[in-house]
N, C-alpha and C positions, 0 to 999 in steps of 0.2 A: 541634396539627397539626405543629408544629416538631419533635416527638419521633418522627415517622414516618421513621426513619432509612433505611428500605429502600424508601420511596415512590419509584417511578421515573417514573410517568406521571400527570399531573393535568390533565384536560380539564374546564374549567368555562366554556368560551366560550358566549356567547349565552344567558345565564341571567338577565339583568336584575339582577345582583348590585349592591349599593350599598355605600358605605363605603370605607375606605382599603384598599389592598392590604396583606394581612397580612405583616408583616416576618418572622414566625416561619418562613415557608417558606424563608428563607435558611439555616435549619439543616438542611434536607432535602438533605444532601450527595449523595444518590444520584439525585436528580431528573435525568432526561435530556430531559424534555418537559414544559413548563409552558405551558398555554394558558388565558389569562384574557380573551381578546378579546371585543369586542362586549358589554360590560356597562356599568354606570354607576359604575365605581370612580373614586374621587377621591383627592386627596392626592399625595404624592411617591412616587417609586419607591424602595423601601427600599435603603439602601446594602448591607445584608446579602445581597442577591441576587447580589452579586459573588463570594460564597463557594461558589456551586454549580459546582464545577470540572468536573463531568461533564455539565452542561446542554448539550444539542444544539440545542434549539428553545425560544425564549422569545417568546411572542406576547402583548403587552399592548396591541395596537392597538384602536382604536375604543372608547376609554373617555374619562374626563374628568380624566386625570392631569395634574398640574402640577409645577412645580419643575424642577430640572435633571436631566439624565441622569447618574447616579452615575459618578464616575471609577473606582469599584471594578469596573465592568463589564470593565475590562481584565483581571480575574482569571478571566473566563469563557473559559478556554483551549480548550474543546471546542466552543464555540458555532458553529453553522453557519447558523442562521436567527434573525434578531433583528428583530421587528416592533414598532415603537413609534409607528406612524402614527396619525393622526386623534386626537390628544390636545391638551392645552394646555401642552406642555412648553416651558420657556424656557431661556435660557442658551446656552452653547457646546457643541459636540460634543466630548466628551473625547478628547484625543489618544491615550489608552490604547486606544481602539477600533482604532486602526491597527495594533496589535500582535497582533490576533486572526487568526492564520494560517489557521484553518479557516472563517472567516466568509465565506459564499458568497452570502448574501441579507440585505441590510440595508434597512429601510424606515423613515424618520423623516419622511415627508411629512405635510403638513397639521398642523403644530405652530407654535410661535412661537419657533423657534430662531434664534439670531443668531451673527454672527462667521464667520470663515473655516473651511472644511472642512479638517481637519488634513491636511497634505501629507506624503508619504513612505511611507505605508502603502497598503493597498488601498482606502481610503475614496474616493479620487478615481477609482476604476475602476467604481464602480456607476453605473447609468443616472441621468440627470437627474431622472426622475420619482420616484426614491426620496427626493429632497430637495425636491420641489416644494411650493409653498405655505408656505414659511417665509420671510417677507418680509425677514428680516435675515441669512439665510445667503448666503455668497458663496464664490467659489473653485471650482476644478474639481470636478465638471463644470458648475457654475453660472458665471455671469459673474464676472469678476475683482472682487476686493475693492477698495473705495476706501481711501485712506491712513488714514482714521480708524477702519477696522474691522479692521485687521491685528493689533492687540494685544489680548490678553484681560485684562480687569480682574481682578486676583487677588482683590480684596476681594469681588467678586461671586461668584467661585467658592467662596471660603471661606464666604460667607453661605449659598450653596445647600447646601454640605456640612453645615453646622451645622443648617440647616433640615431636611435629610433625616434626620439622626441624631435630632433632637428628635421629628420626626414618627414615626419608627420606635418610639421608646420609648413614646409615647402610644398608638400603635396597639394594643400588647399589652394595655393596660388597658381601653380603651374598647370594643374589638370582640372580646372573648373569646367572647361569644355567637355572633358572626358566624363565628368560627373553628370553633366546634363544629358549626354548621350546614354550613359548607363541608366539614368533615371527613366528615360523614355523606354528603353528595353525592359527595365524592371517592371514598370507599370503594365506593360503588355504581357510579360511573363506571368506576373501575379494574377492578372485578370483571367488568363487562359490556363492557369495551373490545373493540371489533372493528376490525380493520384495514381492513375494507371500508368503514367510515364515515369514514376519514381524508380530510381535504381536502388540496388542494395546499398545500405542495409534497410532503408526505409520501406522497401517493398516486401519485407518479410511478412508472410501471412500469419494471421491469427487463427489458431486451431479452434474450430467452433463445434458445438454439440447440438445446435438447434436443427430442427427439421422444418422446412428445407434449410440447407446450409447457407449461411450468409457469408459473402465474400468480403473479408476484412483484412487490412494490412496495418502494420505499425504506423504508417503515415496517416491512415484514417483516424487512429486513436490520437495521434499527435495533433491533428487538425481539430478534432472534436473537443479537445480540452485546451485549445490555444497553447499548445506546448506544455501541458500540465501546469498551467499558471495558477497562482494563488486564488484568483477569482473563481476557478472551477473546482477548487477543493471543498469538499463537503464533510470531511471527517479525517481523523488521524488516530492511529492506534499503534500497538506494539509491533504489528506486522507490516505497517506501512501506511501511506496516505491514500485516501479515497477521493476520486474526482467524478463529478457529474459530467456526462458527455452526451451530446445530441449528435447522432450519426447522420450521414447524408440522406438516409431514407426516412428521417424523422424520428426514428426510435431513440429512446433515452435509456442509457445504461449507466452503470457505476463501474469505474475502473480502479482497481486496487494496484498501486505501484509499490511492489515489495521493496523494503529497505534492507532487511537482513533475513536471509534464509541460509542457515549454516548447515553443513554436514550433508549436502545433497549435490550430486553431480547432475549433469544434464539428463541422463537416462532416468535416474531416480525421480527427478522433478517431473519430467514428462509422464512417467508411468503413474505417479501419484495424481497428477492433474487429469489424466485419462480416466482414472478410477473415480475421482471426485465428480468429474463431469457427467458420469452416468448415474449419479445419485439424484433421483427426482422425488420430491414429496411436497405437498402443498404447504407444509409448515417449515420448509427449508428454503433459503435463498439460493436459487440455482446458479451454478457456474456455467456461463454461456460460452466461454472460450478463454484461451490464454495465449500469450506471445512471449517469446524469449529473444532478445536482441543483445548480443554480447553477454554481459552479466546482468542486464536489466530483465526483470520478470514482471509481466503485467497480467492481471486476472480481470476478466470481464464478467460482471454479474448483472442480473436483472435489477433494475432501479426500484427502490421502495419509496413511494411517494411521501409517506409521513415520517420517514427517518427512524430513529431508534426509540425504544420504549423509555430509555433514560431521559431523553430530551423531552418527550411528550409528557411523561409523568411528573418530572421534577421542575418543569418550566410552565406548568399550567397556569400559574398566577401572572405570568408575564403577558404583555400586550400581544394579542393574537394567539395566545396559547389555547390548547384544547383540553377541556376537562374530561377525564375518563370516569364515567360512572361505573357502578359495580357490574353492570351487564357487560360493558366493554372490557373491564379488567378481568372478569371471569373468562371471557372469550380469549383474551390474550394468555391467561394462565394455562388454560387447557391446550391452546394451540402450541405454546412453547413446550409444554410437557409432551405433547404428541410428537413434535419434531425431534426432541431429544430421545424419546423412547424408540423412534424409528432408527436413529443412529446407533443406539445401544444394542438393539435386538433384531433389526431386520437387515442391516447392511452386512454384506459378506466381503471382507472381514468386518467385524464390529468396529465402531469408531468411538473413541473417547474424545469429547470436545476439548477439555482442559482449560477452557476460559469462558465458561458460561457466565454472563452478566447482562444487565439490562441494556447496555449499549450494543450487545450482540444479539438482541432480539429486535428485529426490524418490523415495521408495520407497513403493509401495503395500502392500496387505495381504500380497502374495506376494513382497515384496522385489524386484519388477520395477522397473527404473529408468525414471523419467519425467522428461524434460527440462522444466524450468519457466522462466518469464520470457522465453521467446522472443517473446511478444507485445509485450514492451517494446521490442524492437529495431525499428528502422525497416525497412521493406521496401526491398530492394535496388533502386537505380536509379542512373543515371549522375550525378545531382545530389545523391545522398543518402548517399554513402559516405565523405565527408570530415568529420573532426572538428576542432574548434578545441581549443586546449590546455586550455581550461577545461572541456571536455566530453569529455575523453579517456575512451574506453570501457574497461571492464574493472576487475578487482580486483587489487591488488598481489599478486604471487606467481603470477598467471595471465596477465599482460599480455605479449604477444610483444614482442621487442626492437624490431622495426620500427615499432611504434606510437609509440615515443618519437622517431622520426625523421620519419616521413611523416604521422602522425596519420590514416592511412587504414585503415579497417576492411575486412577481406577474409575469405573463407572459410578461408584459410590461417591467419589469426589465430585463428579458432575451433579449428582443428586443433591449434595450439600449446597452447591452453588445455585442450583435451581430453587432450593428452599429459601435462599436469600432473596431471589427475584420475587418469589411468592410473598415473602414478608414485605418487600417494597410495595407491591401492589395493594396489600392489605393496610399498610400503615401510611403510605404516601411519603415515606421518609427515605433518605439516601443511606446507603450502607455505612458510609463514613461521613460524619458531620461533627466536628469538634464543638461547634456552637450548640448542637443539640445533645450530644452524648458525652462531651468532654474529650480531652486528648487521649485518655487511656481506655476508652470504651468505643463500641460501635453499635450498629443497629441490632445485630444478633445478641450481643451481650446484654444490651438494654432490654430487648424483648424477652429473653430467657428469664431475666430477673423478675420482670412483671408477671410472666406466665407462672413462674414458681410461686409467686405470692398471690396467685389467683386474682390478678388484676389485669387479665387479658383484654378487657374492654378498653383499657388505656392505650393499648397497642394500636387499635383500629383507627383508621382515618375517620374523624368525626363526620365528614361529608358523606361517608358511606353508611353510617349508622342511621342516618335520617331517612334513608331510602326504604322503599316498601319490601325490599328483599329480607329485611329483618336480621336480627343478630344471630340467629341459629345457624344460618348458612355461612355467615362470616366466621363464626367460631369453628365450624367444621373445616373450613379452609385453613384457619389458623392452626388447628390440630394437625393437619397434613403437613403444614410448613414446619411445625415443631418436630415431627418425626423425621423429616428430611434433614433437619439441622442437628440431629443427635450427634454428639461428639464421637460415638462409637460407630464406625462405618458398617459393621455387621448388623447393627440395629436399624439402619436406614432402609426404607423400602427401595425396590427397583422402580424405574420409571413406568414400567408396566403396572406395577402395583399402585403407583400414584394415580395412573389413569383409572384403574379399577375403583379406587377410593372416591374419585370424582364422580364416577358413574353411579356409585351406590347412593349418592345423596342428591345430585343435581336433578332438578325437574327440567327435563330437556324440552326445549321449544321445538315442535315438529317442523317449523318453518326455518329453523336455524341450520344453515349449511355446515356449521361447525359442531353439529351434534356429536355427542360422545358415542352414540350407538354405532356409528360407522367406523369406530376405531378398531382395527384388527391388525395383527401381525402374523402372517401365515407361517413364518418359520418358528415362532415361539408361542407357547400358551399364554393366554391373557391373564389368568388369575392364579393358576396352579404353581407358578414359579415360587419356590420358598425363599425366605430371607436367608442370607448367608449366615452360617453358624460361626460362633465366636471361635477364632483359632486357638 
């Protein structure tokens, strides 16, 4: 069984199996889900199980297991659910469990564990019932430890490790027949595995916003991403990693696995997601659904075929890259502006993006710009627009200068960040590039100096100047970018005014579905909104 290198899911729960837990399963490096609960398995937990780096769910509960919990479990870096309850496990909880950042559900209740619960990781945050009926356990969330139980006897730990290794070696010899039997059962179970039969917590539903509603569970997402494997990852950002997933019905979606979302309880998180899920616009990446399992939070988005503007624009010279001509760049510029204007002026309550950048402008199959990650921004309110130094919003190269002084996020901050994106489209250069601008400068500083010296033509991408569009239109867009990048927030236009400036000049193609003529915001005037006055 240990030679099944591509075995991903093994469900053998509730089968009255006897004997030791096979240590050979530790060689199945592709396992993402191992369920051996509710059997009559005995012996120690093999140390080799700590080698399964992709394992998401491990359920060994309701057996007759003894010995210590292996310290090697600290190697289960992807583990989300760990159930060792209702056994005869002894010894201390390994401190290495506190380093499992994705662990959202731990249950070691009804064992014979002793000593303090390791402090410093998330182990002290799980409910008391997850540690119940272990007469020797102490420390948060259980009652405090007495002075005699604060130190762990190293000889006992070494004894348990030695015992686990010895047991693992004997297991391979004594229970080979058992392994063959389990292999037969496993192959049958995997081939006939149906998500509809999954029990909690994998059967937790994904809240969806599509019409008609799609029936999705956490297990569907787990299967579609091969356990959120590295092969499925298509991006990574400050809010979490993004995975490409092909669902059972053939639909392709993008799943964002949040890493850190602080300051929100369950109700606040779900309320915000319900609000964001209702926001629909052709220049926004729609939130299709969300799922919360333990402390894990997953967001399901529509998949954008061509990825981010950052990748397409700055990797055009690479093999297989796509060159964006001025027509395409102009379409992207207006699309991103339209999406941001919708967030600022049509959403109730209004939304500040806080992290506008080219990697958050995604391109669909028609290269239409879709603003993403706006769902990560907090909704605008009087008490929720101030940042601490440690949570300063934005990405270097896009952050407006006032953020470093007041730490206050505003729509005018988004306008500045949009101006950087527009400058990227016009110049073809990255916001920060030491080889291009030096260590102490960036795209904005470089462009402003040239613009000040009336050398604006040197800012523009040479590949664009040769096109039929001519320099006049390019300089018009450069002027708009310059206004967006004004150091004084009150001097910057609103995004509605940016759209109006586009419309003043652009010769609209009547066959272009991204025509500026159909831009409207019912809740707010198009042109009449004045610039903010200087405070």
